[in-house]
Every structure is written in C-alpha cells, then in structure tokens.
N, CA, C and O atoms as CSV, one atom per row, in Angstrom:
chain,resi,resn,atom,element,x,y,z
A,1,UNK,N,N,61.189,70.321,-17.629
A,1,UNK,CA,C,61.104,71.582,-16.938
A,1,UNK,C,C,61.966,72.612,-17.667
A,1,UNK,O,O,63.004,73.029,-17.153
A,2,UNK,N,N,61.552,73.010,-18.824
A,2,UNK,CA,C,62.405,73.871,-19.633
A,2,UNK,C,C,62.456,75.318,-19.173
A,2,UNK,O,O,63.496,75.952,-19.349
A,3,UNK,N,N,61.400,75.883,-18.594
A,3,UNK,CA,C,61.357,77.302,-18.269
A,3,UNK,C,C,61.623,77.599,-16.792
A,3,UNK,O,O,61.302,78.697,-16.338
A,4,UNK,N,N,62.179,76.696,-16.045
A,4,UNK,CA,C,62.452,76.925,-14.631
A,4,UNK,C,C,63.802,77.584,-14.446
A,4,UNK,O,O,64.763,77.284,-15.154
A,5,UNK,N,N,63.856,78.475,-13.494
A,5,UNK,CA,C,65.144,79.085,-13.172
A,5,UNK,C,C,65.990,78.100,-12.374
A,5,UNK,O,O,65.487,77.073,-11.920
A,6,UNK,N,N,67.234,78.402,-12.207
A,6,UNK,CA,C,68.147,77.499,-11.499
A,6,UNK,C,C,67.758,77.370,-10.030
A,6,UNK,O,O,67.825,76.277,-9.467
A,7,UNK,N,N,67.351,78.480,-9.401
A,7,UNK,CA,C,66.993,78.415,-7.976
A,7,UNK,C,C,65.701,77.633,-7.768
A,7,UNK,O,O,65.557,76.925,-6.772
A,8,UNK,N,N,64.766,77.757,-8.698
A,8,UNK,CA,C,63.516,77.017,-8.571
A,8,UNK,C,C,63.753,75.526,-8.736
A,8,UNK,O,O,63.166,74.719,-8.014
A,9,UNK,N,N,64.599,75.158,-9.667
A,9,UNK,CA,C,64.872,73.724,-9.866
A,9,UNK,C,C,65.653,73.160,-8.673
A,9,UNK,O,O,65.445,72.013,-8.276
A,10,UNK,N,N,66.558,73.976,-8.102
A,10,UNK,CA,C,67.288,73.537,-6.922
A,10,UNK,C,C,66.336,73.330,-5.747
A,10,UNK,O,O,66.455,72.351,-5.010
A,11,UNK,N,N,65.383,74.263,-5.574
A,11,UNK,CA,C,64.402,74.131,-4.492
A,11,UNK,C,C,63.534,72.891,-4.696
A,11,UNK,O,O,63.219,72.187,-3.736
A,12,UNK,N,N,63.150,72.626,-5.933
A,12,UNK,CA,C,62.322,71.449,-6.208
A,12,UNK,C,C,63.075,70.162,-5.897
A,12,UNK,O,O,62.492,69.218,-5.364
A,13,UNK,N,N,64.357,70.113,-6.222
A,13,UNK,CA,C,65.117,68.894,-5.924
A,13,UNK,C,C,65.246,68.679,-4.422
A,13,UNK,O,O,65.213,67.542,-3.951
A,14,UNK,N,N,65.394,69.777,-3.661
A,14,UNK,CA,C,65.473,69.626,-2.205
A,14,UNK,C,C,64.131,69.195,-1.627
A,14,UNK,O,O,64.089,68.360,-0.723
A,15,UNK,N,N,63.030,69.752,-2.137
A,15,UNK,CA,C,61.705,69.372,-1.646
A,15,UNK,C,C,61.372,67.937,-1.998
A,15,UNK,O,O,60.784,67.219,-1.189
A,16,UNK,N,N,61.738,67.516,-3.185
A,16,UNK,CA,C,61.456,66.143,-3.591
A,16,UNK,C,C,62.244,65.175,-2.740
A,16,UNK,O,O,61.720,64.142,-2.325
A,17,UNK,N,N,63.507,65.500,-2.475
A,17,UNK,CA,C,64.313,64.608,-1.636
A,17,UNK,C,C,63.775,64.590,-0.200
A,17,UNK,O,O,63.800,63.553,0.462
A,18,UNK,N,N,63.290,65.742,0.276
A,18,UNK,CA,C,62.707,65.793,1.622
A,18,UNK,C,C,61.420,64.968,1.677
A,18,UNK,O,O,61.162,64.289,2.671
A,19,UNK,N,N,60.626,65.022,0.631
A,19,UNK,CA,C,59.376,64.274,0.603
A,19,UNK,C,C,59.631,62.778,0.620
A,19,UNK,O,O,58.826,62.018,1.158
A,20,UNK,N,N,60.743,62.348,0.039
A,20,UNK,CA,C,61.061,60.916,0.050
A,20,UNK,C,C,61.493,60.453,1.434
A,20,UNK,O,O,61.319,59.285,1.782
A,21,UNK,N,N,62.064,61.377,2.234
A,21,UNK,CA,C,62.531,61.013,3.570
A,21,UNK,C,C,61.380,60.879,4.571
A,21,UNK,O,O,61.510,60.153,5.556
A,22,UNK,N,N,60.259,61.564,4.336
A,22,UNK,CA,C,59.139,61.552,5.271
A,22,UNK,C,C,58.430,60.207,5.196
A,22,UNK,O,O,58.123,59.707,4.114
A,23,UNK,N,N,58.182,59.642,6.351
A,23,UNK,CA,C,57.451,58.387,6.407
A,23,UNK,C,C,55.993,58.656,6.054
A,23,UNK,O,O,55.340,59.466,6.712
A,24,UNK,N,N,55.482,57.998,5.041
A,24,UNK,CA,C,54.120,58.262,4.561
A,24,UNK,C,C,53.056,57.815,5.556
A,24,UNK,O,O,51.922,58.291,5.500
A,25,UNK,N,N,53.405,56.909,6.461
A,25,UNK,CA,C,52.436,56.428,7.439
A,25,UNK,C,C,52.387,57.308,8.686
A,25,UNK,O,O,51.471,57.189,9.500
A,26,UNK,N,N,53.366,58.182,8.829
A,26,UNK,CA,C,53.426,59.018,10.027
A,26,UNK,C,C,53.680,60.469,9.624
A,26,UNK,O,O,54.814,60.947,9.675
A,27,UNK,N,N,52.632,61.153,9.229
A,27,UNK,CA,C,52.731,62.559,8.841
A,27,UNK,C,C,51.981,63.369,9.888
A,27,UNK,O,O,50.815,63.093,10.172
A,28,UNK,N,N,52.641,64.363,10.458
A,28,UNK,CA,C,52.040,65.203,11.484
A,28,UNK,C,C,52.060,66.655,11.021
A,28,UNK,O,O,52.852,67.012,10.149
A,29,UNK,N,N,51.200,67.499,11.591
A,29,UNK,CA,C,51.193,68.901,11.183
A,29,UNK,C,C,52.459,69.639,11.592
A,29,UNK,O,O,52.836,70.612,10.939
A,30,UNK,N,N,53.112,69.208,12.636
A,30,UNK,CA,C,54.379,69.811,13.032
A,30,UNK,C,C,54.212,71.161,13.708
A,30,UNK,O,O,53.122,71.538,14.138
A,31,UNK,N,N,55.310,71.866,13.788
A,31,UNK,CA,C,55.355,73.151,14.484
A,31,UNK,C,C,54.552,74.202,13.728
A,31,UNK,O,O,53.839,74.999,14.339
A,32,UNK,N,N,54.664,74.206,12.399
A,32,UNK,CA,C,53.930,75.194,11.604
A,32,UNK,C,C,52.418,75.029,11.783
A,32,UNK,O,O,51.696,76.020,11.896
A,33,UNK,N,N,51.942,73.793,11.809
A,33,UNK,CA,C,50.518,73.552,12.029
A,33,UNK,C,C,50.070,74.039,13.402
A,33,UNK,O,O,48.986,74.605,13.544
A,34,UNK,N,N,50.908,73.817,14.411
A,34,UNK,CA,C,50.577,74.296,15.750
A,34,UNK,C,C,50.538,75.818,15.794
A,34,UNK,O,O,49.643,76.401,16.406
A,35,UNK,N,N,51.505,76.461,15.145
A,35,UNK,CA,C,51.544,77.931,15.146
A,35,UNK,C,C,50.309,78.500,14.460
A,35,UNK,O,O,49.712,79.461,14.946
A,36,UNK,N,N,49.925,77.909,13.328
A,36,UNK,CA,C,48.733,78.385,12.615
A,36,UNK,C,C,47.488,78.182,13.473
A,36,UNK,O,O,46.651,79.079,13.576
A,37,UNK,N,N,47.362,77.014,14.087
A,37,UNK,CA,C,46.198,76.727,14.937
A,37,UNK,C,C,46.156,77.663,16.138
A,37,UNK,O,O,45.088,78.159,16.495
A,38,UNK,N,N,47.302,77.910,16.764
A,38,UNK,CA,C,47.354,78.802,17.924
A,38,UNK,C,C,47.005,80.233,17.520
A,38,UNK,O,O,46.319,80.938,18.259
A,39,UNK,N,N,47.479,80.663,16.344
A,39,UNK,CA,C,47.148,82.015,15.876
A,39,UNK,C,C,45.653,82.150,15.614
A,39,UNK,O,O,45.051,83.175,15.934
A,40,UNK,N,N,45.062,81.121,15.035
A,40,UNK,CA,C,43.608,81.159,14.791
A,40,UNK,C,C,42.835,81.159,16.104
A,40,UNK,O,O,41.832,81.861,16.230
A,41,UNK,N,N,43.289,80.386,17.074
A,41,UNK,CA,C,42.619,80.357,18.375
A,41,UNK,C,C,42.706,81.717,19.064
A,41,UNK,O,O,41.728,82.178,19.652
A,42,UNK,N,N,43.868,82.356,18.996
A,42,UNK,CA,C,44.014,83.689,19.594
A,42,UNK,C,C,43.141,84.717,18.879
A,42,UNK,O,O,42.578,85.605,19.518
A,43,UNK,N,N,43.029,84.600,17.563
A,43,UNK,CA,C,42.184,85.531,16.807
A,43,UNK,C,C,40.718,85.361,17.192
A,43,UNK,O,O,40.007,86.351,17.365
A,44,UNK,N,N,40.260,84.123,17.326
A,44,UNK,CA,C,38.866,83.879,17.725
A,44,UNK,C,C,38.623,84.393,19.135
A,44,UNK,O,O,37.583,84.995,19.403
A,45,UNK,N,N,39.567,84.165,20.037
A,45,UNK,CA,C,39.422,84.658,21.409
A,45,UNK,C,C,39.328,86.183,21.427
A,45,UNK,O,O,38.490,86.744,22.133
A,46,UNK,N,N,40.189,86.858,20.651
A,46,UNK,CA,C,40.160,88.322,20.603
A,46,UNK,C,C,38.849,88.829,20.002
A,46,UNK,O,O,38.291,89.820,20.476
A,47,UNK,N,N,38.364,88.165,18.977
A,47,UNK,CA,C,37.089,88.575,18.374
A,47,UNK,C,C,35.922,88.384,19.339
A,47,UNK,O,O,35.034,89.234,19.405
A,48,UNK,N,N,35.912,87.296,20.077
A,48,UNK,CA,C,34.834,87.052,21.039
A,48,UNK,C,C,34.877,88.078,22.173
A,48,UNK,O,O,33.834,88.547,22.629
A,49,UNK,N,N,36.069,88.423,22.621
A,49,UNK,CA,C,36.200,89.426,23.673
A,49,UNK,C,C,35.710,90.789,23.183
A,49,UNK,O,O,35.016,91.504,23.906
A,50,UNK,N,N,36.075,91.138,21.954
A,50,UNK,CA,C,35.640,92.408,21.375
A,50,UNK,C,C,34.120,92.424,21.189
A,50,UNK,O,O,33.467,93.428,21.472
A,51,UNK,N,N,33.562,91.310,20.713
A,51,UNK,CA,C,32.115,91.239,20.516
A,51,UNK,C,C,31.391,91.369,21.854
A,51,UNK,O,O,30.369,92.050,21.941
A,52,UNK,N,N,31.905,90.729,22.883
A,52,UNK,CA,C,31.290,90.821,24.204
A,52,UNK,C,C,31.316,92.265,24.699
A,52,UNK,O,O,30.333,92.748,25.260
A,53,UNK,N,N,32.424,92.943,24.496
A,53,UNK,CA,C,32.539,94.332,24.922
A,53,UNK,C,C,31.541,95.217,24.166
A,53,UNK,O,O,30.910,96.091,24.760
A,54,UNK,N,N,31.402,94.989,22.864
A,54,UNK,CA,C,30.466,95.785,22.074
A,54,UNK,C,C,29.014,95.478,22.436
A,54,UNK,O,O,28.177,96.380,22.454
A,55,UNK,N,N,28.711,94.214,22.725
A,55,UNK,CA,C,27.339,93.855,23.087
A,55,UNK,C,C,26.958,94.439,24.442
A,55,UNK,O,O,25.791,94.759,24.668
A,56,UNK,N,N,27.922,94.582,25.344
A,56,UNK,CA,C,27.625,95.187,26.642
A,56,UNK,C,C,27.334,96.672,26.525
A,56,UNK,O,O,26.680,97.242,27.399
A,57,UNK,N,N,27.807,97.307,25.466
A,57,UNK,CA,C,27.553,98.740,25.266
A,57,UNK,C,C,26.202,99.015,24.632
A,57,UNK,O,O,25.742,100.157,24.647
A,58,UNK,N,N,25.554,97.998,24.075
A,58,UNK,CA,C,24.278,98.196,23.385
A,58,UNK,C,C,23.169,98.376,24.414
A,58,UNK,O,O,23.087,97.631,25.390
A,59,UNK,N,N,22.315,99.373,24.186
A,59,UNK,CA,C,21.168,99.617,25.051
A,59,UNK,C,C,19.959,98.937,24.418
A,59,UNK,O,O,19.499,99.344,23.351
A,60,UNK,N,N,19.448,97.904,25.074
A,60,UNK,CA,C,18.363,97.131,24.505
A,60,UNK,C,C,16.978,97.674,24.850
A,60,UNK,O,O,15.983,97.135,24.366
A,61,UNK,N,N,16.878,98.717,25.666
A,61,UNK,CA,C,15.571,99.270,25.990
A,61,UNK,C,C,15.075,100.061,24.794
A,61,UNK,O,O,15.808,100.850,24.198
A,62,UNK,N,N,13.826,99.834,24.459
A,62,UNK,CA,C,13.260,100.471,23.282
A,62,UNK,C,C,12.446,101.687,23.705
A,62,UNK,O,O,11.600,101.600,24.596
A,63,UNK,N,N,12.704,102.802,23.070
A,63,UNK,CA,C,11.950,104.019,23.350
A,63,UNK,C,C,10.569,103.894,22.706
A,63,UNK,O,O,10.446,103.338,21.615
A,64,UNK,N,N,9.532,104.402,23.369
A,64,UNK,CA,C,8.202,104.319,22.778
A,64,UNK,C,C,8.120,105.164,21.506
A,64,UNK,O,O,8.726,106.231,21.411
A,65,UNK,N,N,7.375,104.673,20.556
A,65,UNK,CA,C,7.211,105.376,19.286
A,65,UNK,C,C,6.305,106.583,19.505
A,65,UNK,O,O,5.175,106.414,19.963
A,66,UNK,N,N,6.767,107.806,19.191
A,66,UNK,CA,C,5.928,108.988,19.432
A,66,UNK,C,C,4.703,109.029,18.523
A,66,UNK,O,O,3.710,109.671,18.868
A,67,UNK,N,N,4.747,108.365,17.378
A,67,UNK,CA,C,3.607,108.373,16.467
A,67,UNK,C,C,2.597,107.270,16.785
A,67,UNK,O,O,1.503,107.247,16.220
A,68,UNK,N,N,2.957,106.371,17.676
A,68,UNK,CA,C,2.048,105.287,18.031
A,68,UNK,C,C,0.874,105.853,18.831
A,68,UNK,O,O,0.997,106.863,19.523
A,69,UNK,N,N,-0.251,105.178,18.715
A,69,UNK,CA,C,-1.455,105.644,19.420
A,69,UNK,C,C,-1.312,105.334,20.903
A,69,UNK,O,O,-1.166,104.175,21.293
A,70,UNK,N,N,-1.355,106.363,21.717
A,70,UNK,CA,C,-1.236,106.219,23.160
A,70,UNK,C,C,-2.626,105.965,23.749
A,70,UNK,O,O,-3.601,106.568,23.302
A,71,UNK,N,N,-2.729,105.089,24.735
A,71,UNK,CA,C,-4.036,104.872,25.378
A,71,UNK,C,C,-4.450,106.126,26.144
A,71,UNK,O,O,-3.642,106.765,26.818
A,72,UNK,N,N,-5.729,106.453,26.018
A,72,UNK,CA,C,-6.241,107.642,26.706
A,72,UNK,C,C,-6.482,107.311,28.168
A,72,UNK,O,O,-7.057,106.267,28.475
A,73,UNK,N,N,-6.050,108.187,29.085
A,73,UNK,CA,C,-6.305,107.926,30.510
A,73,UNK,C,C,-7.795,108.100,30.814
A,73,UNK,O,O,-8.460,108.986,30.277
A,74,UNK,N,N,-8.291,107.234,31.684
A,74,UNK,CA,C,-9.697,107.321,32.068
A,74,UNK,C,C,-9.876,108.452,33.077
A,74,UNK,O,O,-8.944,108.778,33.812
A,75,UNK,N,N,-11.042,109.039,33.117
A,75,UNK,CA,C,-11.279,110.106,34.099
A,75,UNK,C,C,-11.143,109.576,35.524
A,75,UNK,O,O,-11.328,108.385,35.773
A,76,UNK,N,N,-10.822,110.458,36.441
A,76,UNK,CA,C,-10.587,110.064,37.833
A,76,UNK,C,C,-11.847,109.514,38.493
A,76,UNK,O,O,-11.754,108.568,39.275
A,77,UNK,N,N,-13.041,110.084,38.201
A,77,UNK,CA,C,-14.251,109.590,38.845
A,77,UNK,C,C,-14.660,108.235,38.280
A,77,UNK,O,O,-15.384,107.499,38.951
A,78,UNK,N,N,-14.231,107.883,37.090
A,78,UNK,CA,C,-14.523,106.566,36.547
A,78,UNK,C,C,-13.739,105.508,37.314
A,78,UNK,O,O,-14.225,104.395,37.516
A,79,UNK,N,N,-12.515,105.859,37.746
A,79,UNK,CA,C,-11.728,104.931,38.543
A,79,UNK,C,C,-12.391,104.691,39.891
A,79,UNK,O,O,-12.434,103.558,40.371
A,80,UNK,N,N,-12.901,105.737,40.495
A,80,UNK,CA,C,-13.534,105.604,41.812
A,80,UNK,C,C,-14.806,104.781,41.709
A,80,UNK,O,O,-15.092,103.977,42.596
A,81,UNK,N,N,-15.579,104.968,40.634
A,81,UNK,CA,C,-16.822,104.204,40.513
A,81,UNK,C,C,-16.521,102.750,40.182
A,81,UNK,O,O,-17.259,101.859,40.602
A,82,UNK,N,N,-15.451,102.495,39.437
A,82,UNK,CA,C,-15.142,101.101,39.107
A,82,UNK,C,C,-14.585,100.376,40.326
A,82,UNK,O,O,-14.775,99.167,40.457
A,83,UNK,N,N,-13.906,101.080,41.213
A,83,UNK,CA,C,-13.374,100.458,42.412
A,83,UNK,C,C,-14.488,100.200,43.425
A,83,UNK,O,O,-14.405,99.258,44.212
A,84,UNK,N,N,-15.512,101.019,43.408
A,84,UNK,CA,C,-16.566,100.889,44.397
A,84,UNK,C,C,-17.704,99.991,43.947
A,84,UNK,O,O,-18.694,99.871,44.668
A,85,UNK,N,N,-17.610,99.371,42.815
A,85,UNK,CA,C,-18.700,98.521,42.338
A,85,UNK,C,C,-18.862,97.326,43.257
A,85,UNK,O,O,-17.891,96.678,43.647
A,86,UNK,N,N,-20.116,97.052,43.593
A,86,UNK,CA,C,-20.430,95.914,44.432
A,86,UNK,C,C,-20.249,96.195,45.913
A,86,UNK,O,O,-20.564,95.322,46.721
A,87,UNK,N,N,-19.773,97.331,46.307
A,87,UNK,CA,C,-19.544,97.647,47.711
A,87,UNK,C,C,-20.534,98.692,48.203
A,87,UNK,O,O,-20.469,99.112,49.359
A,88,UNK,N,N,-21.419,99.102,47.368
A,88,UNK,CA,C,-22.337,100.155,47.779
A,88,UNK,C,C,-21.775,101.501,47.336
A,88,UNK,O,O,-20.716,101.585,46.713
A,89,UNK,N,N,-22.499,102.522,47.668
A,89,UNK,CA,C,-22.064,103.868,47.274
A,89,UNK,C,C,-21.007,104.386,48.236
A,89,UNK,O,O,-21.041,104.147,49.443
A,90,UNK,N,N,-20.077,105.101,47.644
A,90,UNK,CA,C,-19.060,105.738,48.482
A,90,UNK,C,C,-19.480,107.148,48.783
A,90,UNK,O,O,-20.111,107.810,47.959
A,91,UNK,N,N,-19.131,107.606,49.961
A,91,UNK,CA,C,-19.449,108.974,50.333
A,91,UNK,C,C,-18.339,109.894,49.916
A,91,UNK,O,O,-17.157,109.589,50.071
A,92,UNK,N,N,-18.728,110.998,49.396
A,92,UNK,CA,C,-17.748,112.033,49.091
A,92,UNK,C,C,-18.078,113.209,49.985
A,92,UNK,O,O,-19.240,113.585,50.140
A,93,UNK,N,N,-17.076,113.766,50.551
A,93,UNK,CA,C,-17.486,114.880,51.366
A,93,UNK,C,C,-16.501,115.482,52.198
A,93,UNK,O,O,-16.798,116.438,52.915
C-alpha cells in the first residue's frame, strides 16, 4: 500500500480488525440497515400518497370530439310513425 495516506491506512487497520471480530455465521443488517429500510418505506408511502392525490384530481370524462360526425336527429313525425307501428293510425287533431 505505497500511495495511501496515514489516515486511510489507520482506517483500514481499524476496519480489518473490526471485520475479524464479527462472527461470520451471524451477520445482521443492524441499525443502519433498519434506518435505510425505514427511509425507503417512508419514501414509497409518501409517493403513493402523492400519486393518489394527483389521480383524484384527474378528470376522466372525455369531451366529445367537435370534428367527429354527429348523428343526425330524426324528424319528429318519423318518431310518431315509428311508435305507432302495429297499433293502427293515430289521430292528430
């Protein structure tokens, strides 16, 4: 380790000695792992809450296209004749 500074080599010796003390059969994530997991869980919860709020603001009703072909309304007397079919003639008067 020729190009290491004194503080880096000191840190490496402490880490190596710490690694030898840890039981290799029993390694746990510890407090740091819990903090990271809890922070990620809070971030996901906040994102889901924000997404829900934004989705509630979206208007899903679609406006009719003004350029689309609109069905032509049938004349009023055509409706009366179609309703009266099979019942005989209707009187107007």
